[in-house]
Each structure stands twice: as C-alpha cells, then as structure tokens.
C-alpha positions in Angstrom: -8.3 -26.4 8.1 -5.6 -28.8 7.1 -7.0 -28.9 3.5 -6.9 -25.1 3.4 -3.2 -25.1 4.5 -2.3 -27.8 2.1 -4.0 -26.0 -0.8 -2.3 -22.8 0.1 1.1 -24.4 0.3 0.6 -26.1 -3.1 -0.1 -22.7 -4.6 3.0 -21.2 -2.8 5.2 -23.5 -4.8 3.4 -23.3 -8.1 4.3 -19.9 -9.6 7.7 -18.4 -10.6 6.3 -14.9 -11.2 4.0 -12.9 -9.0 2.6 -9.6 -10.0 1.1 -7.5 -7.2 -1.2 -4.7 -8.3 -1.5 -1.8 -5.8 1.6 -3.2 -4.1 1.6 -0.5 -1.4 -1.2 -2.5 0.3 1.1 -5.5 0.5 3.1 -3.9 3.3 0.0 -3.8 5.5 0.0 -6.2 8.5 -3.0 -8.1 7.0 -1.4 -8.6 3.6 2.3 -9.0 4.2 1.9 -12.8 4.6 0.8 -13.1 1.0 4.2 -12.2 -0.2 5.9 -14.2 2.6 4.1 -17.4 1.9 5.0 -17.6 -1.9 8.5 -18.7 -2.9 8.3 -17.2 -6.4 11.7 -15.9 -7.3 10.4 -13.3 -9.7 8.1 -10.6 -8.3 6.8 -7.3 -9.7 4.8 -4.7 -7.8 2.7 -2.0 -9.5 1.3 1.1 -7.8 0.7 4.8 -8.4 1.2 5.5 -4.7 4.3 3.7 -3.5 5.0 5.7 -0.3 2.7 5.2 2.7 2.1 7.6 5.5 3.0 4.9 8.1 6.4 4.3 6.4 5.7 0.6 5.8 6.7 1.0 2.2 10.2 0.5 3.5 9.2 -3.2 3.8 8.4 -3.6 0.1 12.0 -4.1 -1.2 12.3 -7.3 0.8 9.0 -8.5 -0.5 9.1 -7.6 -4.2 12.5 -5.9 -4.7 13.6 -2.3 -5.2 11.7 0.1 -7.4 13.0 0.0 -10.9 10.9 2.7 -12.6 8.9 5.6 -11.4 7.6 8.8 -12.9 6.4 11.9 -11.2 2.7 12.8 -11.7 3.8 16.2 -13.0 5.5 14.5 -15.9 2.2 12.9 -16.9 0.1 16.1 -16.6 -1.5 17.2 -19.9 -0.3 14.4 -22.1 -1.2 11.2 -20.3 -3.5 12.8 -17.6 -6.1 15.4 -18.1 -4.9 18.9 -17.0 -5.6 19.5 -13.3 -5.0 21.9 -10.5 -4.2 21.0 -7.0 -5.6 23.3 -4.4 -5.4 23.0 -0.6 -8.3 24.8 1.1 -8.2 25.3 4.8 -11.5 25.1 6.6 -12.0 26.6 10.1 -13.5 24.3 12.7 -15.4 25.1 15.8 -13.7 23.8 19.0 -16.2 21.0 19.2 -15.6 20.0 15.5 -11.8 20.2 16.1 -12.1 17.8 19.0 -14.2 15.4 17.0 -11.7 15.6 14.1 -8.7 14.9 16.3 -10.4 12.0 17.9 -11.3 10.4 14.6 -7.8 11.1 13.2 -6.3 9.3 16.2 -8.4 6.2 15.4 -7.2 6.4 11.8 -3.5 6.8 12.8 -3.8 3.9 15.3 -5.1 1.7 12.5 -2.2 2.7 10.2 0.3 1.8 13.0 -1.4 -1.6 13.2 -2.7 -1.2 16.7 -6.3 -2.3 15.7 
C-alpha cells in the first residue's frame, strides 16, 4: 500500500501538462480524484459531450479550466460528419412495462447522483 501511494505521488509531481480525453467522465465521483491528485499547472480536456445530465460538468472548470473552444454538431453535419437525421420515436408501454422502466430509470438516476 505504501509503495502504491509513493508511486502515485511521484507521478503527481512529474508532469506539467495533462490531457484528459473524454473529460466529462472526470467529473464522476470515481474519477475526480485523478485531477485532484496531480499538480500539473497545464491541463486540457477533450470531449464531444461536455454537459452531463447530473450537472457535474459544473465541476470541470476547477479541474481543467473553462472551455475554450466548442462547435455545435449541426456545424459539422455534412462536411465533417456524414449526413444524418435525428428522430425521436415514442413507444407505448403497457402498465407493467412502464413500471419496470421507471424502476430501472430510478436505479440509473441514483447512480448518476452518486448514491451507489
């Protein structure tokens, strides 16, 4: 255990620049310590999905700094992304299916809130 902590601390002081890919995950309760343990003064976060449904993206500026560049997916459509259509299709559920869905969604929301 002590060797692991020592090794981790030596890495924490080794790098001046950290690049976090998929930075939106860094705000999760299980990953936030990664950013907190390093003292690197220069940090960059990359992601295509900055905002999180649990609003924990509000923690990212203190971990990696404020966003400096973003582009809307609509601006990429057709030139950098293949053309696509977004369609939302509603599906009717039986009362039993609706109950199962709501139960499962509550488990998911609880996880996002960090309760599990």
